[in-house]
C-alpha positions as CSV (number, residue, x, y, z in Angstrom):
1,X,-39.4,64.0,-84.8
2,X,-43.0,63.6,-83.5
3,X,-45.4,66.3,-84.4
4,X,-46.4,68.6,-81.4
5,X,-50.0,68.7,-80.3
6,X,-51.8,72.0,-80.5
7,X,-53.8,72.8,-77.5
8,X,-57.2,74.3,-78.2
9,X,-58.2,77.0,-75.8
10,X,-61.9,77.6,-75.2
11,X,-63.2,80.5,-73.1
12,X,-64.9,79.6,-69.8
13,X,-67.9,81.7,-70.7
14,X,-69.8,81.3,-74.0
15,X,-69.7,84.6,-75.9
16,X,-73.3,84.1,-76.9
17,X,-74.5,84.1,-73.3
18,X,-72.1,86.9,-72.2
19,X,-71.1,89.2,-74.9
20,X,-68.4,90.9,-72.7
21,X,-66.5,87.6,-72.6
22,X,-65.4,88.2,-76.2
23,X,-63.4,91.3,-75.5
24,X,-62.2,91.0,-71.9
25,X,-62.0,89.4,-68.6
26,X,-65.2,88.1,-67.1
27,X,-65.0,87.5,-63.4
28,X,-65.4,89.0,-60.0
29,X,-63.4,90.5,-57.1
30,X,-64.2,88.2,-54.1
31,X,-61.5,89.8,-51.8
32,X,-62.3,93.4,-52.6
33,X,-66.0,92.6,-52.2
34,X,-65.4,91.3,-48.7
35,X,-63.2,94.2,-47.7
36,X,-65.5,96.9,-49.0
37,X,-68.5,95.2,-47.6
38,X,-66.9,95.0,-43.9
39,X,-65.9,98.6,-44.4
40,X,-69.4,99.7,-45.2
41,X,-70.6,97.8,-42.1
42,X,-68.1,99.5,-39.9
43,X,-69.0,102.9,-41.3
44,X,-72.7,102.3,-40.8
45,X,-72.0,101.3,-37.2
46,X,-69.7,104.3,-36.7
47,X,-72.5,106.6,-37.7
48,X,-74.3,105.6,-34.5
49,X,-72.0,108.1,-32.7
50,X,-73.5,111.5,-33.5
51,X,-75.7,114.3,-32.5
52,X,-79.0,112.8,-33.4
53,X,-81.6,112.6,-30.7
54,X,-84.1,109.9,-32.0
55,X,-83.5,106.2,-32.2
56,X,-85.2,105.7,-35.6
57,X,-81.9,106.6,-37.3
58,X,-80.1,104.1,-35.1
59,X,-82.5,101.3,-36.0
60,X,-82.1,101.9,-39.7
61,X,-78.2,102.1,-39.4
62,X,-78.1,98.8,-37.3
63,X,-80.7,97.2,-39.7
64,X,-78.7,98.0,-42.9
65,X,-75.4,96.9,-41.2
66,X,-77.0,93.6,-40.0
67,X,-78.3,92.9,-43.6
68,X,-75.1,93.6,-45.2
69,X,-73.1,91.6,-42.6
70,X,-75.5,88.7,-43.1
71,X,-75.0,88.8,-46.8
72,X,-71.2,88.9,-46.4
73,X,-71.2,85.9,-43.9
74,X,-73.5,84.0,-46.3
75,X,-71.0,84.7,-49.2
76,X,-68.1,83.5,-47.0
77,X,-70.1,80.3,-46.2
78,X,-71.1,79.7,-49.8
79,X,-67.5,80.0,-50.9
80,X,-66.1,77.7,-48.3
81,X,-68.7,74.9,-48.8
82,X,-69.0,75.2,-52.7
83,X,-66.5,72.4,-53.3
84,X,-68.5,70.0,-51.1
85,X,-71.8,70.1,-53.0
């Protein structure tokens, strides 16, 4: 009978660089990030409907929503094109 090979498993992240890799999962939540980001954009834009009289609030709400939406689109684009680089 031939001896079986033992597979050596190495963590993806070096524990010296990231101490948390030693005791647990080290990753991100890409789908949850997108869902919560777009939810925040929707809530910010929904706040445009209200009883405020000035437009300064509207500018800030639309500005924050545009910045967050831009970051989410950039994240989608980066994830889609990451394998090509």
